TORDOKE-117194 format. One record per residue: x, y, z of N, C-alpha, C in turn; chain; residue number from 1; residue in one letter. Coordinates in Angstrom, 1 decimal, always signed. Layout:
<npx = X | npy = Y | npz = Z | capx = X | capy = Y | capz = Z | cpx = X | cpy = Y | cpz = Z | keba = A | nuti = NUM | vexti = A> .
...
END
This chain:
<npx = +17.7 | npy = +26.3 | npz = -4.3 | capx = +18.9 | capy = +25.6 | capz = -3.5 | cpx = +18.9 | cpy = +26.0 | cpz = -1.9 | keba = A | nuti = 1 | vexti = M> .
<npx = +19.0 | npy = +24.7 | npz = -1.0 | capx = +18.9 | capy = +26.0 | capz = +0.2 | cpx = +20.3 | cpy = +25.3 | cpz = +0.4 | keba = A | nuti = 2 | vexti = K> .
<npx = +20.7 | npy = +27.3 | npz = +1.5 | capx = +21.8 | capy = +27.3 | capz = +1.8 | cpx = +23.2 | cpy = +27.1 | cpz = +1.1 | keba = A | nuti = 3 | vexti = G> .
<npx = +23.5 | npy = +26.8 | npz = -0.7 | capx = +23.8 | capy = +26.8 | capz = -1.8 | cpx = +24.2 | cpy = +27.8 | cpz = -2.0 | keba = A | nuti = 4 | vexti = G> .
<npx = +25.0 | npy = +26.8 | npz = -3.1 | capx = +24.5 | capy = +27.3 | capz = -5.0 | cpx = +23.5 | cpy = +26.9 | cpz = -6.0 | keba = A | nuti = 5 | vexti = T> .
<npx = +22.4 | npy = +27.5 | npz = -6.6 | capx = +22.2 | capy = +27.4 | capz = -7.9 | cpx = +22.8 | cpy = +26.1 | cpz = -9.0 | keba = A | nuti = 6 | vexti = A> .
<npx = +23.3 | npy = +25.2 | npz = -9.2 | capx = +23.8 | capy = +25.1 | capz = -10.3 | cpx = +23.1 | cpy = +24.7 | cpz = -11.4 | keba = A | nuti = 7 | vexti = M> .
<npx = +23.9 | npy = +25.4 | npz = -12.9 | capx = +22.7 | capy = +25.6 | capz = -14.1 | cpx = +22.5 | cpy = +23.8 | cpz = -14.1 | keba = A | nuti = 8 | vexti = A> .
<npx = +21.0 | npy = +23.8 | npz = -14.9 | capx = +20.5 | capy = +22.4 | capz = -15.7 | cpx = +21.2 | cpy = +22.3 | cpz = -17.5 | keba = A | nuti = 9 | vexti = V> .
<npx = +21.8 | npy = +21.6 | npz = -18.4 | capx = +22.4 | capy = +21.7 | capz = -19.0 | cpx = +21.8 | cpy = +20.8 | cpz = -19.9 | keba = A | nuti = 10 | vexti = L> .
<npx = +21.0 | npy = +20.8 | npz = -21.2 | capx = +20.4 | capy = +19.1 | capz = -21.6 | cpx = +21.5 | cpy = +20.1 | cpz = -23.5 | keba = A | nuti = 11 | vexti = K> .
<npx = +21.4 | npy = +18.6 | npz = -23.7 | capx = +22.6 | capy = +18.7 | capz = -25.1 | cpx = +21.7 | cpy = +17.8 | cpz = -27.0 | keba = A | nuti = 12 | vexti = V> .
<npx = +22.2 | npy = +18.9 | npz = -27.6 | capx = +21.1 | capy = +18.5 | capz = -28.3 | cpx = +22.2 | cpy = +17.9 | cpz = -29.3 | keba = A | nuti = 13 | vexti = I> .
<npx = +22.0 | npy = +17.0 | npz = -31.1 | capx = +22.8 | capy = +16.4 | capz = -31.6 | cpx = +22.4 | cpy = +17.4 | cpz = -33.2 | keba = A | nuti = 14 | vexti = E> .
<npx = +23.3 | npy = +17.6 | npz = -33.5 | capx = +22.8 | capy = +18.6 | capz = -34.6 | cpx = +24.3 | cpy = +18.2 | cpz = -36.2 | keba = A | nuti = 15 | vexti = V> .
<npx = +23.6 | npy = +17.8 | npz = -36.9 | capx = +24.8 | capy = +17.3 | capz = -38.1 | cpx = +24.7 | cpy = +18.8 | cpz = -38.6 | keba = A | nuti = 16 | vexti = L> .
<npx = +25.1 | npy = +19.1 | npz = -39.8 | capx = +25.7 | capy = +20.5 | capz = -40.6 | cpx = +27.0 | cpy = +20.4 | cpz = -41.3 | keba = A | nuti = 17 | vexti = A> .
<npx = +26.5 | npy = +21.4 | npz = -42.3 | capx = +27.4 | capy = +20.8 | capz = -43.9 | cpx = +28.1 | cpy = +22.1 | cpz = -44.3 | keba = A | nuti = 18 | vexti = E> .
<npx = +29.4 | npy = +22.5 | npz = -44.5 | capx = +29.7 | capy = +23.5 | capz = -45.3 | cpx = +30.7 | cpy = +23.6 | cpz = -46.7 | keba = A | nuti = 19 | vexti = S> .
<npx = +30.8 | npy = +23.6 | npz = -48.1 | capx = +31.4 | capy = +23.5 | capz = -48.6 | cpx = +32.9 | cpy = +24.3 | cpz = -48.6 | keba = A | nuti = 20 | vexti = S> .
<npx = +32.9 | npy = +25.2 | npz = -47.8 | capx = +34.4 | capy = +26.2 | capz = -46.9 | cpx = +35.4 | cpy = +25.2 | cpz = -46.3 | keba = A | nuti = 21 | vexti = E> .
<npx = +34.4 | npy = +24.9 | npz = -45.0 | capx = +35.6 | capy = +23.5 | capz = -44.6 | cpx = +35.0 | cpy = +23.1 | cpz = -42.9 | keba = A | nuti = 22 | vexti = G> .
<npx = +35.7 | npy = +22.9 | npz = -42.3 | capx = +35.0 | capy = +22.1 | capz = -41.2 | cpx = +34.6 | cpy = +23.2 | cpz = -40.0 | keba = A | nuti = 23 | vexti = W> .
<npx = +35.5 | npy = +24.0 | npz = -40.0 | capx = +34.9 | capy = +25.5 | capz = -39.1 | cpx = +33.5 | cpy = +25.7 | cpz = -39.6 | keba = A | nuti = 24 | vexti = E> .
<npx = +34.1 | npy = +25.8 | npz = -41.2 | capx = +32.9 | capy = +26.6 | capz = -41.2 | cpx = +31.2 | cpy = +26.2 | cpz = -40.6 | keba = A | nuti = 25 | vexti = D> .
<npx = +31.6 | npy = +24.5 | npz = -40.8 | capx = +30.0 | capy = +23.7 | capz = -40.8 | cpx = +29.8 | cpy = +24.2 | cpz = -39.7 | keba = A | nuti = 26 | vexti = A> .
<npx = +31.1 | npy = +24.3 | npz = -38.0 | capx = +31.0 | capy = +23.4 | capz = -36.5 | cpx = +29.9 | cpy = +25.5 | cpz = -36.7 | keba = A | nuti = 27 | vexti = A> .
<npx = +30.2 | npy = +26.9 | npz = -37.5 | capx = +29.9 | capy = +27.6 | capz = -37.3 | cpx = +28.1 | cpy = +27.0 | cpz = -37.7 | keba = A | nuti = 28 | vexti = R> .
<npx = +28.0 | npy = +27.3 | npz = -38.6 | capx = +26.2 | capy = +26.4 | capz = -39.2 | cpx = +25.6 | cpy = +26.2 | cpz = -38.2 | keba = A | nuti = 29 | vexti = Q> .
<npx = +26.6 | npy = +24.7 | npz = -37.6 | capx = +25.5 | capy = +24.2 | capz = -36.5 | cpx = +25.6 | cpy = +25.0 | cpz = -35.6 | keba = A | nuti = 30 | vexti = A> .
<npx = +25.9 | npy = +25.6 | npz = -35.2 | capx = +26.3 | capy = +26.4 | capz = -33.5 | cpx = +24.3 | cpy = +27.6 | cpz = -34.6 | keba = A | nuti = 31 | vexti = V> .
<npx = +24.5 | npy = +28.4 | npz = -36.0 | capx = +24.0 | capy = +29.3 | capz = -35.9 | cpx = +22.3 | cpy = +28.2 | cpz = -36.2 | keba = A | nuti = 32 | vexti = A> .
<npx = +22.8 | npy = +27.3 | npz = -36.9 | capx = +21.2 | capy = +26.5 | capz = -36.8 | cpx = +20.9 | cpy = +26.5 | cpz = -35.2 | keba = A | nuti = 33 | vexti = E> .
<npx = +21.3 | npy = +25.6 | npz = -34.7 | capx = +21.0 | capy = +26.3 | capz = -32.7 | cpx = +20.3 | cpy = +26.6 | cpz = -32.4 | keba = A | nuti = 34 | vexti = A> .
<npx = +21.0 | npy = +27.8 | npz = -32.7 | capx = +20.6 | capy = +28.9 | capz = -32.0 | cpx = +19.5 | cpy = +29.9 | cpz = -32.0 | keba = A | nuti = 35 | vexti = V> .
<npx = +18.6 | npy = +29.2 | npz = -33.3 | capx = +17.9 | capy = +29.8 | capz = -34.1 | cpx = +16.5 | cpy = +28.9 | cpz = -33.4 | keba = A | nuti = 36 | vexti = S> .
<npx = +16.7 | npy = +27.8 | npz = -32.5 | capx = +15.7 | capy = +27.2 | capz = -32.0 | cpx = +15.8 | cpy = +27.3 | cpz = -30.3 | keba = A | nuti = 37 | vexti = S> .
<npx = +17.6 | npy = +27.4 | npz = -29.6 | capx = +17.2 | capy = +27.4 | capz = -28.7 | cpx = +17.5 | cpy = +28.3 | cpz = -28.0 | keba = A | nuti = 38 | vexti = V> .
<npx = +17.8 | npy = +29.0 | npz = -26.9 | capx = +19.0 | capy = +29.5 | capz = -25.7 | cpx = +19.5 | cpy = +29.7 | cpz = -24.9 | keba = A | nuti = 39 | vexti = R> .
<npx = +20.2 | npy = +30.3 | npz = -24.7 | capx = +21.3 | capy = +29.8 | capz = -23.9 | cpx = +22.6 | cpy = +28.4 | cpz = -24.7 | keba = A | nuti = 40 | vexti = N> .
<npx = +23.2 | npy = +28.9 | npz = -25.6 | capx = +23.9 | capy = +27.7 | capz = -25.7 | cpx = +25.5 | cpy = +28.2 | cpz = -25.6 | keba = A | nuti = 41 | vexti = V> .
<npx = +25.9 | npy = +27.1 | npz = -24.6 | capx = +27.2 | capy = +27.6 | capz = -24.0 | cpx = +28.6 | cpy = +27.3 | cpz = -25.3 | keba = A | nuti = 42 | vexti = R> .
<npx = +28.4 | npy = +26.2 | npz = -25.8 | capx = +29.9 | capy = +25.0 | capz = -26.3 | cpx = +29.1 | cpy = +23.5 | cpz = -26.9 | keba = A | nuti = 43 | vexti = S> .
<npx = +30.3 | npy = +23.6 | npz = -28.4 | capx = +29.6 | capy = +22.8 | capz = -29.7 | cpx = +30.4 | cpy = +22.8 | cpz = -29.0 | keba = A | nuti = 44 | vexti = I> .
<npx = +30.6 | npy = +20.5 | npz = -28.8 | capx = +31.4 | capy = +19.4 | capz = -29.5 | cpx = +31.3 | cpy = +18.6 | cpz = -30.7 | keba = A | nuti = 45 | vexti = Y> .
<npx = +32.9 | npy = +18.7 | npz = -31.2 | capx = +32.3 | capy = +17.6 | capz = -32.1 | cpx = +32.9 | cpy = +16.3 | cpz = -32.3 | keba = A | nuti = 46 | vexti = I> .
<npx = +32.0 | npy = +15.4 | npz = -33.0 | capx = +32.2 | capy = +14.4 | capz = -32.3 | cpx = +32.6 | cpy = +13.5 | cpz = -33.4 | keba = A | nuti = 47 | vexti = E> .
<npx = +32.1 | npy = +14.2 | npz = -34.2 | capx = +32.7 | capy = +13.7 | capz = -35.7 | cpx = +33.3 | cpy = +14.1 | cpz = -37.3 | keba = A | nuti = 48 | vexti = N> .
<npx = +34.3 | npy = +13.8 | npz = -38.1 | capx = +34.4 | capy = +14.8 | capz = -39.3 | cpx = +34.1 | cpy = +14.0 | cpz = -39.9 | keba = A | nuti = 49 | vexti = F> .
<npx = +33.7 | npy = +14.3 | npz = -41.4 | capx = +33.5 | capy = +13.9 | capz = -43.2 | cpx = +33.4 | cpy = +14.7 | cpz = -44.1 | keba = A | nuti = 50 | vexti = E> .
<npx = +33.5 | npy = +13.8 | npz = -44.3 | capx = +34.0 | capy = +15.1 | capz = -46.2 | cpx = +33.1 | cpy = +14.3 | cpz = -47.3 | keba = A | nuti = 51 | vexti = A> .
<npx = +32.3 | npy = +14.7 | npz = -48.2 | capx = +32.1 | capy = +14.1 | capz = -49.2 | cpx = +32.9 | cpy = +14.5 | cpz = -50.7 | keba = A | nuti = 52 | vexti = T> .
<npx = +33.4 | npy = +13.7 | npz = -51.4 | capx = +34.0 | capy = +13.7 | capz = -52.6 | cpx = +33.9 | cpy = +13.6 | cpz = -54.1 | keba = A | nuti = 53 | vexti = V> .
<npx = +34.6 | npy = +14.9 | npz = -54.7 | capx = +33.1 | capy = +14.5 | capz = -56.5 | cpx = +34.4 | cpy = +15.2 | cpz = -56.6 | keba = A | nuti = 54 | vexti = E> .
<npx = +34.7 | npy = +14.5 | npz = -58.2 | capx = +36.3 | capy = +14.8 | capz = -59.1 | cpx = +37.3 | cpy = +15.0 | cpz = -58.4 | keba = A | nuti = 55 | vexti = D> .
<npx = +37.9 | npy = +13.6 | npz = -58.4 | capx = +38.7 | capy = +13.5 | capz = -56.6 | cpx = +38.7 | cpy = +15.0 | cpz = -56.0 | keba = A | nuti = 56 | vexti = D> .
<npx = +38.1 | npy = +15.7 | npz = -55.5 | capx = +38.9 | capy = +17.0 | capz = -54.2 | cpx = +37.5 | cpy = +16.3 | cpz = -54.1 | keba = A | nuti = 57 | vexti = S> .
<npx = +37.2 | npy = +17.2 | npz = -51.9 | capx = +36.8 | capy = +17.2 | capz = -51.3 | cpx = +35.6 | cpy = +18.8 | cpz = -52.3 | keba = A | nuti = 58 | vexti = I> .
<npx = +34.5 | npy = +18.2 | npz = -51.8 | capx = +33.6 | capy = +19.2 | capz = -51.6 | cpx = +32.4 | cpy = +19.0 | cpz = -50.8 | keba = A | nuti = 59 | vexti = S> .
<npx = +32.4 | npy = +19.0 | npz = -50.2 | capx = +31.4 | capy = +19.2 | capz = -48.7 | cpx = +32.7 | cpy = +18.7 | cpz = -47.6 | keba = A | nuti = 60 | vexti = N> .
<npx = +32.2 | npy = +19.5 | npz = -46.7 | capx = +32.8 | capy = +19.4 | capz = -44.8 | cpx = +31.9 | cpy = +18.6 | cpz = -44.0 | keba = A | nuti = 61 | vexti = F> .
<npx = +31.5 | npy = +18.1 | npz = -43.8 | capx = +30.4 | capy = +17.9 | capz = -42.9 | cpx = +31.2 | cpy = +17.7 | cpz = -41.2 | keba = A | nuti = 62 | vexti = R> .
<npx = +30.3 | npy = +18.4 | npz = -40.2 | capx = +30.5 | capy = +17.7 | capz = -38.8 | cpx = +29.5 | cpy = +17.5 | cpz = -37.6 | keba = A | nuti = 63 | vexti = V> .
<npx = +29.2 | npy = +16.4 | npz = -36.3 | capx = +28.4 | capy = +15.8 | capz = -36.5 | cpx = +29.0 | cpy = +16.5 | cpz = -35.2 | keba = A | nuti = 64 | vexti = N> .
<npx = +27.4 | npy = +17.5 | npz = -34.9 | capx = +28.2 | capy = +18.1 | capz = -33.6 | cpx = +27.1 | cpy = +18.3 | cpz = -32.1 | keba = A | nuti = 65 | vexti = A> .
<npx = +27.7 | npy = +18.0 | npz = -30.8 | capx = +26.9 | capy = +18.1 | capz = -30.0 | cpx = +27.2 | cpy = +19.4 | cpz = -28.8 | keba = A | nuti = 66 | vexti = K> .
<npx = +25.6 | npy = +19.8 | npz = -28.7 | capx = +25.5 | capy = +21.6 | capz = -28.3 | cpx = +25.0 | cpy = +21.5 | cpz = -27.7 | keba = A | nuti = 67 | vexti = I> .
<npx = +25.8 | npy = +22.6 | npz = -26.1 | capx = +24.9 | capy = +22.1 | capz = -24.9 | cpx = +25.0 | cpy = +23.9 | cpz = -24.5 | keba = A | nuti = 68 | vexti = S> .
<npx = +23.4 | npy = +23.7 | npz = -23.8 | capx = +23.2 | capy = +24.9 | capz = -23.4 | cpx = +22.1 | cpy = +24.7 | cpz = -22.1 | keba = A | nuti = 69 | vexti = F> .
<npx = +22.2 | npy = +26.2 | npz = -21.4 | capx = +21.6 | capy = +26.2 | capz = -20.1 | cpx = +19.5 | cpy = +25.8 | cpz = -20.4 | keba = A | nuti = 70 | vexti = V> .
<npx = +20.0 | npy = +25.4 | npz = -19.3 | capx = +17.6 | capy = +25.3 | capz = -19.3 | cpx = +17.0 | cpy = +26.4 | cpz = -18.2 | keba = A | nuti = 71 | vexti = L> .
<npx = +16.6 | npy = +26.7 | npz = -18.6 | capx = +16.0 | capy = +28.2 | capz = -18.3 | cpx = +15.7 | cpy = +27.9 | cpz = -17.0 | keba = A | nuti = 72 | vexti = D> .
<npx = +15.8 | npy = +28.6 | npz = -15.5 | capx = +15.2 | capy = +28.5 | capz = -14.2 | cpx = +13.8 | cpy = +28.2 | cpz = -14.7 | keba = A | nuti = 73 | vexti = S> .
<npx = +13.2 | npy = +27.2 | npz = -12.9 | capx = +11.4 | capy = +26.9 | capz = -13.5 | cpx = +11.0 | cpy = +27.6 | cpz = -12.0 | keba = A | nuti = 74 | vexti = L> .
<npx = +13.1 | npy = +28.7 | npz = -11.1 | capx = +12.1 | capy = +29.2 | capz = -10.2 | cpx = +11.9 | cpy = +30.7 | cpz = -10.3 | keba = A | nuti = 75 | vexti = T> .
END
């Protein structure tokens, strides 16, 4: 960038994750899955929480997460 500071360009992907332990663990699972295929992950935004119920209790916690990462520079 001429005469200024270069800005990072971010990309956002959507990841669905599930855990029997809780929503926080489901979020960790989402990040773990993302970092297995992309680099430079910077943040996670949980868009939606959901749970499945079996025998009158929660059996699985699910999150719909938006994960942002920095694109590699082409220069």
